[in-house]
N, C-alpha and C positions, 0 to 999 in steps of 0.2 A: 327528225330534222333538228340540228343544233340551233340553240338560241343565238340570235345576232349579238355581237359584242356590245353595241350601244344599249340593248335591252338588258343584258347581264349587268352592265355598269350601272344602269339606272336602278335595277333591283338591289344591287349591293349598296348603293347610296341610300335607298329607302330603308333597307334593313339596318344600316348603320344609324340613321336618324331615329328609327324605332327603338333600337337598343339604347341609344343615348337618352331618349325620352324616358324609357323605363328606368334607367339608372337614376335619372334626375328625380323621378317620382319616388323611388325608394329612399333616396337621400332626404327629400322633403318630408316624407312620412316619418322617417326616423327623427329628423330635427323637430317636427311638430310634436311627436310623442314625447321627446325629451323635454321640450318646453312645457308640455302639459304636466309631466311628472314633476319637474322642478317647481313649477308654479303651484302645484298642489301641495308640495312640501313647504314652499315658501310661506304659505298662509298659516301653517302650524306655528303657534306662538313659540314653543321651545326652539324650533329650528330657526325661526325668524330672529329671535334674540341672539342665538349663537352665531348666526351669520353676521348680524350687526356688530357683534363684539369682535369677531375674528377678522372680518373684512368689511369695515364700515364703508369704504369707498365703493366697492362692488355692490354692497347691499343698497346704497343710495342710488347708484346708477340703474341697477336692475329694477328697483321699486319705481323709479321715475320714468325710465324709458320703456320697460317691458310690462311690469305687473299692472300698472295703471292703464296701460293700453293693450292689455292681453286680448280683450275681445276683438279689437280691430286687427291685431296681428293674426289671431286665429281665423278671422273672416278672410284674411288674405290667403291663408293656406287653403281654406274651404273653397275659395274662388278657383284656385288652381286645380283642386281635386274635382270640382264640378266640371271644369273645362276638360280634364282628363276623362271623366265619365262620358261627356258628350262626344269627345273625340273618339273614344273607343266604340261608342254606339254608332257613330257615323261610319267608322271603318267596318264594323260588323254588318251594317246595312249594305255597304258597298261590296263586301265580299260574300254576302248572303250566307252568313254563318248559321242563322236561325230561320225556322219556318215562318215566323211572324215577326214583324218589325218591333213589337213591344215585348219580346221575350228577353231582350238584353238586360233591362233593369232587374228582372227576376233572377236571371242567371248570375248577375253580379250584385246581389242584394247587399253584400257587405260594403261594397264601394259606395252604393247609394246611401245607405244608412250612415256611413262614416262621414258623409258630406253634411249631415244635419248639425248645425252649430250649437248643439246642446251638450252639456257636460255628460249626460248619461250615454250619449252616442259617440263621444269622441274616442273612447277606447276601442270602438269597433274598427278604428283605423289600423289597429294591429293586424287585423285579418288581411288588410291590403298588402302588408309586407309579404305574407305567405303567398298570396296570389301573384305578386310581382316577382318573387323569387322563382316560382314555377315558370313564369313566362321567360325570365332570364335563362333558366335552365334549358328551355326549349330552343332559345336562340343560340345556345352553346357558349354563352358568355361566362357561365359559372357551372360548377358541378357539385351540387349539394349532396350528392351521394357520398362524397368523401368527407363530409363534415360529421364530426362525432355527435353533435346535437341532432342531426337528422336521423341517425340510427336509433337514438333514444326516443325521440318524438314519434318516429314511424312505428316503432315497436308497440308503444302504448296506443297509438292510433289504430293499428291493426287489431290489437286486443279488444279495444272498444267496439270496433265494427263487428268483429266476430261474436262478441258477447251479445250485442244487440240482435244480430241475425239469428243466433242460436235461441235466444229468448222468443223471437218471433216464430221460429220453427217448432219449438216445443209447444207453444201455445196453439199453433195451427194443428199439430198432431193431436193434441188433447181435444180440440174442437172436432176434428175428424172422428175420433173415437166416440164422442158424444153423439154425433150425427149417425154413426153406424148403429149404436145402441138404440137410438130413438126411431130409426127408420125400419119398418117391417119389410119393405119390398126392395131393400138395397141389393141383396144377393140376387134376386130375380132380375133386377135391372142390369147388374153386372154381367150375368150370364146372357141375357137377351140382347143387350146393347153393345157389349164388349166382346164376349166370347163367340156367340153364334155367328155374327157377321164375318168372323174370321175363320169359319169352320173349314173351308176349302184349303186355305193356307196351312192351317193346323194339321189337317189330315194328310196333305201332301208331305209336310215336314215329318209327321209321325211315321208314315209308311216308309219314307226314305230312310229314316233313322233305324226302323226295324230291319229293313233290307240290309243296310250297311252293317248293323250290329251282327246279324246272323252270318253274313258273308265273311266279315273280318274275323268274327269269333271262331268260325270253323277253320278258316285259313291259318290263323295263328295257333290254334290248339288241335290241329288235325290229328297228330300222333296221340295226344292224350285222349281224345274222344274215341278214336278207333281202339286204343288199348282198353279203355273203360268198357266199350260195348263188347269187345272180345272177351274180357274178363267176365262180364255178365253171362255171355253164352257158355263159356267154359264152366262157370259155377252151376248154371241151369242143367247142363248135361251131366255134371257130377251128381246132382241131386235127383235126376230123373230115374225112376225105377226101371223103365224099359232099357235105358242105356246101361244101368248097373247090371241087369241080367245079360245084356249083350256082351259086356266085358268078361263074364264068366265063361262064355263059349270059347272054343279054340279060335284063335286069331281075332277074337271079339274086341280086344283092347286096341288092336291096330285099326280096326274098322271104326271104333268110337273116336279115336284120335283123328282119323281122316274126316269123320263127320264134323268134329269140332273145328278143324281147320277150314272145312268147306263153308260151314255156317258163318264163321268169323269173316271169311273172304266175301261171302255174299252180303253180310252186314256192312262191310267197308265199301263195297261197290254201291250199295244202296245209299249210304251217306254221301259218297262222291257224286252220285247222280242227283241226289237232293240238293247238294251244294251248287252243282252246275245248273240245276233248274231254278235257282234263285233269280237268274236273269230272264226267265221266261215270262211272257205276258200273263200266263195263268197264275204264277206266284205273285206277280205285282197286283193282280186283281184280288187275290186272297189277302195280301197284306193290306190293301186299301179297305177291304170289307172288315178285317179285324180292327183296323184303326177307327173305322166308322162305328163299330160296336163299342169300342172303348170310349169314344167321344160321347156317344149317346148315354152310356152308363155314367160317365163323369158329370154330364150336365143334367142328369135326371134330378128332379127337385121334389122334395117333400119338406115337412117341418124340420126333420133332423138335419138334412143337408143345408137348409137355409141357416139354421143355428150354427152349424159347424163352420160354414163359410164366414159368417159374421165374426165368430170367435177367432178364426184364423186371421182375418183382417185386423182385428183389435190387437192380437198378439204381435203381428208383424209391425204395426205402428208403435207398439210399446217398445219393441226391440230397437226401432229407429230412434225413438226418444231417448232410450238409455244410451245409445251410441253417441248421440249429440251431447248428452250430459257428461259422459266419460271423456269426450274430446274437449269439452270446456274445462274439465278439471286438469287434464294433461297439459293444457296450454299454460296454466299457471305454475306448473312444476317443471316444465321442460322449456328449452330455448326456442325462440321464435326467430326464424330467418326471414327478415323483411325482403320483399321483392323490390326490384329496381323501379324507381318512379318513372313516369313517362318523360321522355325527353330525347 
């Protein structure tokens, strides 16, 4: 059902007011940070003397109107920032963005800390610019993806995140290897708790694969198989002493050739019958029994199999660790294509 026109108009007005407020906060943060930077430089004696010499009127006015009242001016900015945090908190509660009402200050910790009127926390207001730019991006007012500085910052941001995640992964893999080496019953637990409960699915899959492999293998290589079996029969007849004596008799060679062709034809019919019998219930039961035997032989455990499984797991994890380390090295020698930001 389409939204009524008054409702759409009201939402457009609200979105416009929201965007205007976001732009205002960005400007105020930039002005506040500019004042903090300039005032920090103003108290340096060389810069203060140079400004007093080059622009004495500006120096006098700034010192009288701003520098001496800087704390009050900064508190005015802080009051606006606190109002912005409370306003955003109220909107988040109204829109139910978080599961708990007190999650907002933790999710926007940089905004909260930036409201503390202490010199050590003032520079955290820089983070507000990044968060506000992302919000303006989502509103469609700007497109930071076209900014050159975004590509540079996003590149090293992704590198930092991947470096941290890779270090965590390598450390986790090393811990897993230590756990495998220290645990005596790990392989037994893997077989009993992971493999055996899935026995039926594994057997069904194994028997199905055996059936498919035999059927497709014979179908795709029928001529080669029949030729190979026929060659074996022909060679066996050539080396058979009775057939050799038969060929010495009158008309014996023709009889031997006929016997060779008959046996090859019988073998081909047997292979064809066996291939057609792959669809029979008897063969399916045979394949299932063979798969069951293979499974039991595979999960059979003794000291040697336990040690082999543990060594296999350790080597697999080592390969994964090396893969992560190689990927870390390739990141620093190859280009990184940053993905598009949310918006």
